[in-house]
C-alpha positions in Angstrom: -6.8 -13.1 -9.1 -7.2 -9.8 -7.3 -9.6 -9.5 -4.3 -11.1 -6.1 -3.5 -11.9 -6.5 0.2 -10.8 -5.5 3.7 -8.4 -7.6 5.7 -11.1 -9.4 7.7 -13.1 -10.3 4.6 -10.0 -11.6 3.0 -9.3 -13.9 6.0 -12.9 -15.2 6.0 -12.8 -16.0 2.3 -9.3 -17.6 2.3 -10.2 -19.7 5.3 -12.9 -21.4 3.2 -10.6 -22.1 0.3 -7.7 -24.3 1.5 -6.1 -24.6 -1.9 -5.6 -20.8 -2.2 -3.5 -18.3 -0.4 -3.5 -14.5 -0.4 -1.0 -11.7 -0.1 -2.1 -8.2 0.6 -0.4 -5.3 -1.3 -2.5 -2.4 0.0 -5.3 -1.7 2.4 -8.1 -2.7 -0.1 -6.5 -5.2 -2.5 -5.0 -8.7 -2.1 -3.7 -11.2 -4.6 -5.2 -14.6 -4.6 -3.0 -17.5 -5.7 -2.8 -21.2 -5.7 -1.3 -22.1 -2.3 2.5 -22.2 -2.5 2.6 -20.0 -5.6 3.7 -16.4 -5.4 6.1 -13.9 -7.0 9.0 -15.7 -5.3 8.2 -19.0 -7.0 7.6 -17.1 -10.2 11.1 -15.6 -10.0 12.6 -19.0 -9.5 10.7 -20.5 -12.4 11.8 -17.8 -14.8 15.4 -17.9 -13.6 15.4 -21.7 -14.0 13.8 -21.5 -17.5 16.7 -19.3 -18.6 19.3 -21.4 -16.8 20.1 -18.8 -14.2 20.6 -19.3 -10.5 18.0 -17.1 -8.6 20.7 -15.9 -6.4 22.0 -13.9 -9.4 18.8 -12.0 -9.8 17.6 -8.6 -8.7 14.0 -8.0 -7.9 12.2 -4.7 -7.2 9.0 -4.4 -5.1 6.8 -2.1 -3.2 3.9 -4.2 -2.0 3.3 -7.0 0.4 2.8 -9.4 -2.5 6.4 -8.7 -3.5 8.0 -9.9 -0.2 8.5 -13.5 -1.3 10.2 -12.3 -4.5 12.4 -9.9 -2.7 13.5 -12.7 -0.3 14.2 -15.2 -3.1 16.2 -12.8 -5.3 19.9 -12.5 -5.0 19.3 -8.8 -4.2 15.8 -7.7 -3.2 15.2 -3.9 -3.7 12.4 -2.2 -2.0 11.1 1.0 -3.6 11.2 4.1 -1.4 7.4 4.2 -1.4 7.1 0.7 0.0 5.7 0.0 3.4 8.1 -0.6 6.3 7.2 -4.3 6.3 8.3 -4.6 2.7 11.5 -2.6 3.4 12.3 -5.0 6.3 12.6 -7.8 3.7 14.8 -6.0 1.3 18.6 -6.0 0.9 18.5 -2.4 -0.4 16.0 0.5 -0.3 16.0 2.8 -3.3 14.2 6.0 -4.2 10.4 6.0 -4.9 8.9 4.9 -8.2 8.3 8.6 -9.1 11.9 9.5 -8.4 13.4 6.9 -10.8 14.1 4.4 -8.0 14.8 1.6 -10.3 17.4 3.6 -12.3 19.0 4.7 -9.1 19.3 1.2 -7.8 20.7 -0.2 -11.0 23.3 2.5 -11.1 24.1 1.9 -7.4 24.5 -1.8 -8.0 26.8 -1.1 -11.0 24.4 -2.7 -13.5 24.0 0.4 -15.6 
C-alpha cells in the first residue's frame, strides 16, 4: 500500500498499527507493508524460489524503500539520482535513471 502523507502523519498512523511498518521513498509518499516484509525479504524469497543464494544477486534502487533490498543483495547499486541516505547503503553508485545508469552498472560489473 502507498501512503500519501507527510512524515509526521506517517508516524502517527503507523504507531496505531503495530502489525504494519513503513518505508519512505520521497517527501510525500511511503510504502506500508506487513511488519518485517520489505523489498529485502522479497529479494530473498525470489532468490530462494529460483534456488539462488541472495549473495549472488544485484539490486538497483533509488528510494528509501529500496535500502533493505540493497543491503541484502550481493551487490546493491544506488542510482545516481538516489538520496545520500540510499547511496550510503549501496556497494556501487551508478549514473542516474535518465542517463542509463542500469546499463552502465551492468557493463561496469561485467554482466553485459
